[in-house]
N, C-alpha and C positions, 0 to 999 in steps of 0.2 A: 504494500499500499504506500501511496505518496505521503511523505511528510507533509502536516499541514502548513499553511502559510504563515511566515512570519509576519508579526503585526509591529507597527509603529506604536510609541506611546498614545497618539492620538486615536487609535483604534483603526488605522487605516494599513491595508496590505502593502508591505514593503519588500525590497530584494533581500535574498538570504543575507547577504554581505553588508547591506547597507545597515546603518543605525537609525536612519529616520527615512521616511517616505518623502517623496519629492516635494510635495506641498510645504512640509514642516522644513524641509532643507532651505526651499526659497525663501521664508520668512526668517531664517536664521541672520543673525548680524554677523556682518563679514570678519573674518579670522584675523585676530589682533597676535603678532608675533610676540608681543609683550606678556601674553597670558601665557606662555611654555614655562614649565618648570622643569630643569634637568637635576637628577640626584647626582651626588657626588659620585656614584658608580659609573653613572652615563658619562660624565665628564672626563674620567679616567679612562675609559676605554674609547673616548670619541664617537660614543653614539648620540644621534640627534636628539633633543629633549623632545617630549610627548607634550599634546597639549593637554591644558586642564578641561574636564569634561565641563561643559556649559550647562548649568542647574538653572538658569532662569526660564521660568514659566511665563509664557507670552500671552496667554489667553487663560481668562477665568476656568477653572474646573466645573464642568456641567454634570458629572456623576461620581458617585463613590468609587465606582470601579478604575475611572481614570486616575482618582487622586491614589488610589490603592498601587496602580501601576508605576507612578512616580516615586510612591514611598518605597517600593520594592527595590527600584533604583537606586535611590538615595542609600540604603542601607546595604546594597550591595548583594540582595538575595538574586539567586538565579532562578529558583522555583518555588512556588507556594507548596511546602509538604503537609499543609492542616489537613487531617482528616475528618469527617464529619464526628459531630458529638455522638455521644452513645445515647440511645432512648431511654426517657425517663421510664422508671417502673414505677406502677401504682400500688403500694405498699401501706400495710398500717403500721408498719414499724420502720422507720430511716434512721440510716447511719450517717451523721456529720462528720467531716474531718476538717480539722481549722488549722490553716497553715499561717504561721507567723511571719513576720519581717524577715523579706527574701533579700532584699538591697542589690539587686540585680544591677550590674555584672559581679558582684561580690558574693554570689550566693553560693550555697555548697551544693554543686549539681549533683553529686552522688547521693546525698542525703534526700533531695527532693525526688529522686529517681527511686529510691526504697519506698519513698511514700508512694508514688503513683503505681507500685507493683503491690506493695503490701494492703494498701487502701482502695484499690481498683473497683471494689464491688459497692462503696460508698455512695450514697445518693445525693450528697451536697457537699461541694467544698466551698470553703469561706478563707478569704485571704484577708488577713486582719491588719492590712494596711502596710506601706513602704514596700511596694512590688519593686520599685526601681529606688537607686541610690541616689540619681540626679548629680553624680558627682561632677559632671562637666559643668553645671551651672552655679555650683556650690560658691558662697563668697568666704568660707572658711579657707583655713589655710591647706592648699593643696599638694600633696607629695609627689604626684604623678600627672601624666595629662592623658585624660580618657575623652575621646572623642564624644559628642554626643551621639553619633550615629553608631557607634558601637555600642553604647548603651541600650538605644531604642531597639538595635537588631536582637541584643541579647533578650530584651523584655518580650518582643516577639514572639521568640521562640519559646521562652520559658511559658507565656501565657497560652500561646498554642499548644503546648504539650498538656497544661493543665486543663483546657478547655477538652481535649480530645479524651482525655480521661476519665471526667465525670459529667453528667448530662446538666446538672445545675451548678454553676460557677457564680459566687457573689463577692463582691471586693469592696472594700472601704479604702478611703484615701488616706495615707499618712501623711506626716509632714515632708518627708522626703519626695513624694509623689507631687506636692503642691510648690516644690521649690520655684520651678519657673513662673506657675501663676503668681507667685507673692511677689517675686522680684519684677515681674513686668508692672503690677498694680503699685507697687511703691515707686516705680519710675517713670509711669505715663500717667496722664490726667485720665480722669473718668470717661470724658468723650473719646479719648485715644483708644480707652480698653473696650468703650462700646463699638467703635469701628472694627477693631481687631475681631472681637467676637462673633459680630454680625458676618465678618470674612469667613470664618473658621466654623461657622455652625455652632457658635457658644461655648466652645473650649478652649483653655489657655494652656492646660496640662497634658503631654502626651499619654499619660496613662488612659484619660477619659477618650481620647480620641482613638488609640489602639482597642479598647473594649468594643469599638463600634465593629470591629472585624467579626467579631465571633458573636454569633446570635445568642448561645447558651450563657453568656457572661454579662452580668449586669452590675452596674455600680449602685450600691445600696445608699438609699436617702431617706433619713429617718424624719417623718413630717412632724414638726411642731404643731399641737392642736391649736386651731382658730387663728392660725397665721398662713403665709404663703411661703415660708421659710423652712429650709431642710438642713439637716446635718448629715455631712457625707464623711463623717469619720468614726461613724456607728451604725449598727445595724442589728435588726431584731432576726431571729431565727429559732421561731418558735417562742418559748419561754426563757431562751438564752439571749442575753446582751453581749455583742462583741463589739470592741470599740478600741480605737487607738488615741488615747487622750495623751498630750504632751504634758507627763508627768513622771518624775524619777526620784527614789529615794535610795539609800544604802542599806536603809531596814527592810528585809523582805514583807510583803504585804502593805507597807504603807502605801503605795501607790495605787493599788486596787480598793483600800479602805478610803482613799480619798476622793477616787472617782466614785466609788458606792456613795459616799456623803453627798456629793454633788447632785446624783441623781435622787438621793432620799429628798434632799431639799425642794424638790419639785418645782424648781426656779421655771422651768419651761414646760411645766404640766405634763410631765412623763408619768404614766401609770405604771410605778415602780413595783407594785405588789405582784405584777405579773411574770417578773423576772426572777427564776428560781436559780439563776447561775450567772455570772457575770464574769467575763474572760477579757482581760486587755493585752495590747501589744504595746509596742514601744519601749519596755524596760529592757528587753532583752533576758529577762530573768523568769525562773520558773518557780511558781510558789501555788501551793492550793489549800485552803481550810475552811472550814465550815463557818457560817455568819447569820447572826440575827437569830439566836437559838437554835442552830443547825439548820434552818429552814431554807438557807441559801448557800451558795457555794461561790467563793471568789477564787478567781486564779489570775496569774500571770504566764504567759503562756510561752515563754521563750522566742528564739529566733533561728533562722536558717542562713545566716551569712557568717563569711569569714570575719576572722578580726581585723580593725581597721586600723589605719597607720595612727590616728589621734590616740589610740590605746597604748601605745607606746611611750606616749608622753611621761614626762617625770613629773609631772601635776597628778598626784595619786587621786582617785577619788572613783566612787563607783565600785559595782562588783564585776567580777569577770562574767562575760556574756555563757548563756546555756544555750547549746543547738538542741529543739525539740520540737512536739507539734503534739496536739490534742484531738482528742476523737470522743464522740458520745453517741447516744442513741436516743432517740425521741418517738412516741407512740400517738397515733392519730386518734383525737377524739370525736364523739359524735357531730360536735359543731364544727368540724374541720380544723380545728387548732391542734397543735402539736405541743405534748408534754415532754419534759427532758425526765428520764430514769437516772436520778443522780448518782446512782451505783454502777452506771455504764460508763461515765467520765472517766477516763484516763489519758495517759501521756506515753510517749515515747521519747526516751532523752538517748540522743545519741552519743552524749558524752561517756555515758555508761556501756557503750558497746567496746570501748578500747580495751 
C-alpha cells in the first residue's frame, strides 16, 4: 500500500521532502543570513551553519488540531503515541489512587511506572498538584538551564501515560503549575492579561492548556457557594478532600491541621462535615493520623520527585522529602454519592523499598 501523503502544518498536502506546502512557502519571510547559528563543532570542521527554524505563526490558529500540530513541532515530537483511555467501569466500589507532587521533569519515572502497573485497575487517579516544576520560568536561584520546551514535552508524555492508564483522571493546580500565570499577572496590566486570555482561550498556564488534549483529564474546580468563584487547588472525590495548600512546617501533621482548621472556619461556606478524609500535597512529607474524635483522617501524602538543588543549601530547615503515594476505596450509596472506607486507606513508601 502507498504511504499516506505528508501534511503541512496548515493541513495541506506537501511533497515528501519539503517542510512546507507551496502556499506557506510563498508567504514566508525572506531568508536572513544573520539568523543562522553555527555550533563550535561545525566551525571546527568547516561545515556551513544551519538556519534557525522559523517559529513565527503568521495566521491565527483556527482549530485545536492545528494548534496541536504546532505544539508537537515545538517540543520535538515525531509522533503522538497516546492510546485511547480505558473505558470506565460501572462499579459499586471504586479504587482511587492519589499521585502527589511530580515536578516534571524532576519526577521519579521508575516510581510512576510502578504505580501505573500496580494500580492499573484503579478507577480514579487524582494528581495532587505540581505536575510541572516550571523551573524554566522560576525567579528563584537557578542552578542549571532547563528549556521550557523540555519541561513541556516531558509533562506531555507523563500526563499522556497517566491518561491512558486510568479512565478518570482529575488534577488540581499547584503553586509550581501556576508560576507562569502568576508572573504574567504580576508583570502585566489587567487589560493586557484580558487580551492574552482572549487569544489563548482563557488560560495562562501550560498545564491547563495541556489537559485539553486528553478527554478523560479534568482540572477540578471547587465551587464556592453563592459566588461565581472557584478554587482550582483543591478537589472533592466523594467524601475525600484533596488539596495543595501552600503551607509547610517542620513538625509532622501541623500543615494538615492548619488546613483543616481553615476549612473548619467555614470562611468560604464549605460543607466541612461531609469530608471524612483530608489529603494534602505540597509538603513532600508523609504522615497520617485520626482527627476529630477519630471520625476523620488527616494525611500528608508525600511526593514523587527527585531531590532539588536548593535542598543542598547550607540553610538548614524543613524535613527530608518522602517519595510515596496514597490509595483508598469508596462505596457507592443509593443517592449516588461515594463514601470512603477509612480502613482501606493506605500508602506505599518507596523509601522503604531500599
